[in-house]
C-alpha positions in Angstrom: 0.3 -0.1 0.1 1.5 3.3 -0.8 2.7 6.2 1.4 0.2 8.9 1.6 2.9 11.4 1.7 5.8 12.5 0.1 8.9 9.9 -0.2 11.5 10.6 2.7 14.3 12.6 0.8 16.5 10.6 3.0 16.1 7.0 1.8 18.8 5.7 -0.4 17.5 5.1 -3.8 17.9 1.0 -3.7 16.0 0.8 -0.7 12.9 3.2 -2.0 12.9 0.6 -5.0 12.7 -2.0 -2.9 10.3 -0.5 -0.8 8.1 1.4 -3.3 8.7 -0.7 -6.6 6.7 1.4 -8.7 8.9 4.1 -8.2 11.8 2.1 -10.8 10.0 3.5 -13.4 10.2 6.8 -12.1 13.5 6.9 -11.5 14.5 5.8 -14.7 12.3 8.2 -16.6 14.7 10.7 -14.8 17.5 8.8 -15.5 18.5 8.2 -11.8 21.1 5.6 -11.2 19.5 2.7 -9.5 21.8 -0.1 -9.6 25.6 1.0 -9.1 24.2 4.7 -7.3 21.7 3.1 -5.2 23.8 3.8 -1.8 22.8 7.4 -2.8 19.8 9.4 -0.8 16.9 10.8 -3.1 17.6 14.2 -2.2 21.4 13.5 -3.7 20.5 11.7 -6.8 18.2 14.6 -7.5 20.8 17.3 -7.2 23.1 15.0 -9.3 20.4 14.9 -12.1 18.8 18.3 -11.7 15.7 16.9 -10.5 13.1 18.4 -8.8 12.9 16.6 -5.2 9.3 17.8 -4.7 7.6 16.7 -8.2 9.9 13.7 -8.2 8.3 12.5 -4.6 4.3 13.0 -5.8 5.2 11.7 -8.8 6.1 8.5 -7.9 3.0 8.5 -5.2 0.8 9.0 -8.3 2.6 5.8 -9.8 1.2 2.7 -10.5 3.5 1.1 -12.9 6.2 -1.8 -11.3 8.0 -3.4 -13.4 7.3 -7.6 -13.7 10.6 -8.1 -12.7 10.0 -6.2 -9.5 8.1 -8.8 -7.8 8.6 -9.1 -4.0 11.9 -11.2 -3.9 12.4 -11.0 -0.9 9.6 -13.3 0.0 10.5 -15.9 -2.4 13.4 -18.2 -2.0 17.0 -17.6 -3.2 16.9 -20.7 -5.4 13.9 -18.5 -7.4 15.5 -15.2 -7.9 18.9 -17.3 -9.4 16.4 -19.0 -11.8 15.0 -15.6 -13.0 18.1 -13.8 -12.9 19.7 -16.8 -15.4 16.4 -16.7 -17.7 15.4 -13.7 -17.4 18.8 -12.0 -17.7 21.6 -14.0 -18.7 19.9 -16.0 -21.3 18.5 -12.7 -22.9 22.1 -10.6 -22.9 23.4 -13.7 -25.0 20.4 -13.3 -27.3 20.2 -9.4 -27.9 24.5 -8.7 -27.8 24.9 -10.7 -31.0 22.3 -8.6 -32.7 23.0 -5.4 -31.2 27.2 -6.0 -32.7 25.7 -6.4 -36.1 23.8 -3.7 -36.0 26.8 -1.4 -34.9 29.1 -3.1 -37.5 26.4 -2.2 -40.1 26.1 1.4 -39.3 30.3 1.4 -38.8 30.4 0.1 -42.6 27.5 2.7 -43.9 28.4 5.6 -41.4 31.4 5.5 -40.0 33.3 8.1 -42.1 30.1 10.9 -41.2 30.6 13.2 -38.6 27.8 11.9 -36.6 28.6 8.5 -36.2 30.8 7.6 -33.0 34.0 6.5 -34.2 34.4 4.5 -31.0 30.4 3.2 -30.5 31.3 -0.8 -31.8 34.8 -1.1 -29.8 32.9 -0.1 -27.0 30.1 -2.3 -27.4 32.2 -5.3 -28.1 33.9 -4.3 -24.6 31.2 -4.6 -23.0 29.8 -7.7 -24.1 32.9 -9.4 -23.2 33.1 -8.2 -20.3 29.7 -9.1 -19.7 30.1 -12.4 -20.8 33.0 -13.3 -18.2 30.9 -11.9 -15.7 27.7 -13.9 -15.9 30.4 -17.3 -16.4 31.6 -16.2 -12.8 28.3 -15.9 -11.5 26.9 -19.2 -13.1 30.3 -21.2 -12.6 31.7 -20.0 -8.7 28.4 -17.9 -6.6 25.1 -18.9 -7.9 26.3 -22.6 -7.3 27.7 -21.6 -3.2 24.3 -20.4 -3.0 22.3 -22.8 -4.1 24.6 -25.7 -1.8 23.7 -23.1 1.1 27.1 -21.8 1.5 26.1 -18.3 0.2 28.0 -16.6 4.0 31.5 -18.0 2.9 31.1 -15.6 -0.4 31.9 -12.6 0.3 35.0 -12.8 -1.6 33.6 -13.8 -4.6 30.5 -11.3 -3.8 32.9 -8.3 -3.6 34.8 -9.3 -7.0 31.2 -9.0 -8.7 30.2 -5.9 -7.1 33.5 -4.1 -8.5 32.4 -5.4 -11.7 28.8 -4.4 -11.6 30.5 -0.9 -11.0 32.3 -1.7 -14.0 29.5 -2.2 -15.7 27.6 1.0 -14.7 30.6 2.8 -16.0 30.4 1.3 -19.5 26.7 2.0 -19.3 27.2 5.8 -18.7 29.8 5.7 -21.7 27.7 4.4 -23.9 24.7 6.3 -23.2 27.7 9.6 -23.8 28.4 8.1 -27.1 24.9 8.1 -28.2 23.9 11.3 -27.1 21.3 10.0 -24.7 20.0 7.6 -27.0 19.5 10.0 -29.6 19.5 9.4 -33.3 20.5 12.1 -35.8 17.5 13.4 -37.9 18.9 11.8 -41.3 19.6 8.6 -39.3 19.1 5.2 -40.9 16.3 2.8 -39.3 18.9 0.9 -38.3 20.9 3.2 -36.5 17.7 4.5 -34.7 16.8 0.6 -34.0 20.3 0.3 -32.9 20.1 3.6 -30.2 16.5 1.9 -29.1 17.8 -1.1 -28.3 21.0 0.7 -26.1 18.5 2.3 -24.2 16.7 -1.1 -23.3 19.9 -2.9 -22.6 20.4 0.1 -20.4 17.6 -0.4 -18.2 17.2 -4.2 -18.0 21.5 -4.8 -16.9 20.2 -1.8 -14.5 17.2 -4.0 -13.4 19.9 -7.1 -13.3 22.7 -5.5 -11.0 20.1 -4.1 -8.7 18.7 -7.6 -8.3 21.8 -8.5 -7.3 23.2 -5.9 -5.3 20.2 -4.8 -3.5 18.3 -8.2 -2.8 20.3 -11.4 -3.6 23.8 -10.5 -2.0 22.8 -9.1 1.0 20.2 -12.0 1.7 22.7 -14.7 0.8 26.1 -12.8 3.3 23.2 -13.2 5.8 22.3 -16.7 5.4 19.1 -16.3 4.1 18.0 -19.0 1.4 
């Protein structure tokens, strides 16, 4: 049930999303970092993004859009959350990223000599895809088996490594957004270029959700020994 008064401005963004899952879509619409920047308070996040705090608080209270990924996982076993992460994010990243790279390669060939195409975008996406694949394999081969064997409380070191890599993914997303002019293709862009930017914007949202579920839900739970 929604809080009848303004959201606490001193609440951390990650905590806000956990307690008020409908806030996710509102925060993302204002480009507020909800995963790697989740330790910031709402007031700090608004200041960083030049967002009016009171207007945002009211917008959150009026919202009723809850992304399906944000079911109340704190009421579900960690094994269910891991299965969801594997099916909804790992598998989808592996399906989508090769397609996005093909689109970027086509744009590079067609528009690489022009002034508006970001010349380093293809190389950056290739780097992101390689880093993400290595990261997912570490989760699948090391961390998730530990958790499923009931040994999550002993996973402090791998979780620390993976959280550091999450920060790197966040930096890569910021760089991708900058390179694409906030995912705005120029007026003369072809349909592949426009489609690529639309897909990259969706990738940003999905990877942020992926990281949020791990950083703010899965990792804290397993370190407390909660199954």
